[in-house]
N, C-alpha and C positions, 0 to 999 in steps of 0.2 A: 214522649217518654224522657225522663230525666236521667242523664248518664251518672252512674255511680262507680267510683273506683275504691276498692277495698284493699288496704295494705295491712296484712296481719303478720304475726310473729311474736315471740316471747319478749319480755322486757330487755332493753338494751341490745336488740337484734339489728338496730340500724334503721328502724321505720321512719323516725323523725328526720334523720339525715337524708334518707332517700326521697321523702316527700318534699323537703325543702329544696333539694337539688332539682327535682322534676318541676316544681312550681316556677323556678327561675329559668327554665329552658324555653326558647322561642317557640318550639313545636307544640308546647303545652299551653300557650297563652290563649285566652278567650276574652271576648268583649264583656260577657256577663259576669255575674258574681259567682264565686266559688265558696261553698260552705265546707269547712274543714271540721270534722268531728273527731276530737281527740279523746280516746277512751282509757288512756293511762298516761301518767307523767313519768318520763325517764329523766336521765341526766341532761339530755339535749333539749333545748327549748327553741321554739320558733321565733324567728327574727321579725319584730313588729314592722320594720321597714319593708321587708320582703312581702309580708301579708298585705300591707297597704298598696304596694306597687302592683301586686297581682290581683287586687280587688278580692281578697280572700277574707272571710269572716270566720273566726274560730270559736267553736263551742265545745266546752269540756263536758264529757259524759262520765259520771262517776260510778254508775251502777248498771249492770246488764239489763235490769228491769226498765231502764230509761232509754233503751234503744229498740223499742217495739215499733211496729208499723204506725200505730196511732200517734206515738210521741214524735216519731220522725216527721209525720205529716204536720204536726204543730210547728216544728222547726222550719218546714218548707213554707208554711204560711207566714212565719215571722220574717224570714230572710229572703224568700223568693229567689233562690239561687238557680243558676243555669246548670250547674253540675255540683256533685257532692264527692268529697274525699273522706273516707273513714279510716282512721288509724285505730284498728281494732285491738282490744285487749287480749293478749295471748292466753290468759287464764280463764277467759270466758269461753264456754263451749260453742264453737262456731256452728255446730249442728242446729242450735236454737236461734240462730240469727236469721231474721226475715226482713225483707224490704217492703215498703208500700207498693201497691199494685202498679202505680204509674212511674215507679223508679226502676230503671233498667241497670242491672249489673254489667258494666262495660268491660271491666277487667279486675281480676283478683290476683294480687301478687303477695307472695310469702317471703319474708326476710328471715334469714337464719344466720346466727353467729356460729361460724365453723368451730370455734374453740369450745362451745358448749353443746354442740349437736348431739354427741354421744350421750351426755347426761340426760337431755330431754328425751331422746329417742328411747332410752332404756327405761326411764321412770315416768314419762308422761306421753307415751306413744299414742294413746287414744286421743288426747287433745291435739297433739301434733298432726295426727292423721286427718282429723276433721279440718284443720287449717289448710293442708296441702292438697287434699283430695280433689278439689275443683279449681286449684290455682293454675293459671295459664303460664305464669312465670315464677320460678323459685330462685332466689338469689342467695348464695352463700357468700358472706363477706368474712374478712379477717382470716383468710386461708393461708397466710404466710407460714412457711415451714411445715405445712400439712399435706403436701402434694401426694404422699404415699397413701393417704387415707381417702382421698377424694373419689376414687373409683368405687370404693365400697359405699360411701355416702350416696353416690349417684344411684347405685343399685337399690339402696334402702328407699330412696324417694320414688324411683320408678316402680317399685313393688306396689306402691300405694296409688300413684298417679302416672300412668304410662304415657300420657299425652303432654305432660308439662315440659316446658323448656327450662333447663337447669343451667345456671350461670355461676361460675366460681370466680371470686375476686380477691386479690391481695392488695397490698399498698401500692403496687405498680400498675394495677388495672386487672383486666380479665385474664384468668388462667385458662388455658386450653381445656375446654370441657370434653373433648373427644380424646380422653386420656387412654393410653394403652393400659389395659388391665392385666393383672396377674390372675388368670383364671385357674380354677382347681382341676382342670383337665387339659389335655394337649390338643389344641385346635389344628395342629399340623397332621394329625392322624386321619385316615379315611373313615375310621369308626370310633365313636366316642360313647363309652358306657357310663351313663349317669347313675347317681345314687340319690337317695332321699335328700342328702345334704347339698347336692349340686344341681338338682333339677331346676329350682327357682332361679339360680344364677344363670343357667343356660337359657331359660325362658326370657329373662331380661336382656341377655346379650344378643340373642337372635333378633330382638326388637330393634336394637341399636345397630347391629352389625350382621345383617342377614347374609351378606356375601361370604362371611367366614365359613358358613355351614352348607352352602349350596353344593349338592352332589354328594355330601357326606352321609354316612349312616349313623343314626343316633339310637341307642337302646336304653329303655327304661321301663319301669313298672308303671302302668297307666290305668286310670279309671275311665271306662268307656262312658262318654256322655253323648246322648242323642237328643238334642233340643227339639221341642215340638215344632213342626213345620220346617224342619231342616231339609235341605235338598237331598234327594235320593242319591245314595252312593257316597255319602260323606258322614263322618262322625268326628268327635273331638277326644283324642286320647290325652287327658290332662291330669292334674292333681289339685286337690283343695289346699290352699295356702293361707295361713293366718298372717295378715300383714300388720295389723295394729293390736288387736285384742280378740278374745274369743267371739265377740259379736261382729267381727269384721273379717269373715272368712270368704275368700274368693276362689272360684274354680278357674285355674289358668291353664290354657293349653292352646295349641295351634290345630287348625282343622286338618283332618286326614282324608284323602281321597281313596276310596276302597270299594270295588265293585261288589263285594260281599258284605257290605256294611249292614244290610238288613238281616244278616244271620247273627249279628252280635246282640247280646243282651244289654240293655241300658243299665248303667251303673255296675256292670261286671268288671272284673279285674283281669288285665292281660299283661304279659311280658312281651313287649314289642320291639322290633327293629324297624326303624323308619328312615327312608331316604328323603332328604330335605330338597324340595324344589321351590320354585317361586312362580306363581301364576295369579291371574285375577280370580277373586272369589267374592261373590255377591255380599256375603256377610262382612267382609272387610271394606267393601265399597272401593276397593283398589287392589293392586297386586300385593301379595304378601306370602309368607311361608305356608306352603302346603306340603304335608307329609304323605309319602307313599309307603304303605306297609310292605316290608320285605318279608317279614315273618310275624305271626301273632300266635301266642300260646296262652290259654287260660291259666290263671294262677290264683293263689289265695290272696285274700286281703292282707296288705302289709301291716306290720305292727304299728307303724306311724301313718295313720290314714290322712292326717292333716299335717302338712309341712310348714316350716317357717323359713324366713330368709336369714 
């Protein structure tokens, strides 16, 4: 299998600079040839000397139709590279991107210009969502003077990709990614009452900071979800949340342990108070938040069945 590294992001997000820096690092050196596919031309250009020193050949791809599995195999036969780096065009729908069967996606990284993130998140959320959904690493650069917005940006990304590592950088280097956030509820209280506006924020914060909520009671209106083949005595009290667009709605919630779970109707609505604990759950394949119902009451379907972040 041939290793492939995909670096995506919108124009002038820092892709070329990141790839150039990485190519020059000792840990990234390889004996064989590297094929660099450049799918858009920004202000930054690759240094010919660097490409020669790193045994890298560059091929420009001008149209999305030229990056199909068949055409990529033609380039493979032409250059016989040991590995491939693809600087992907941010305006091409990443959902349509496919690799040849013998090419293995080793890592996907998304570059984001912090100064334009709000613009793209508001107007091109669907394209942005496809880029970051399966990225292992997401790097925000040019974060100078924007510290107060980074916590919210982090939540926006986590809503789409919960597993990604998120890094913020300014001109001096990395900015602490575990920023203290201004949450819309008081985490010092023993009980937190969530609303439709705050449920999604709570869900993401529990993922990053579960210790904040251990032993506390959380109340909210929940949709009862009982997946097929779910363990007896468990259900998921969650909410449907639109992360990118109407076609990208996810059901987000943490598992609840309840000895009367079989009495609940799947997809019914309840007003619940849950105590937050942490224990091993097979569905998590690790320890994670497990909710213990303190009280459950049937209720009507809320006005806003689908929430947003």
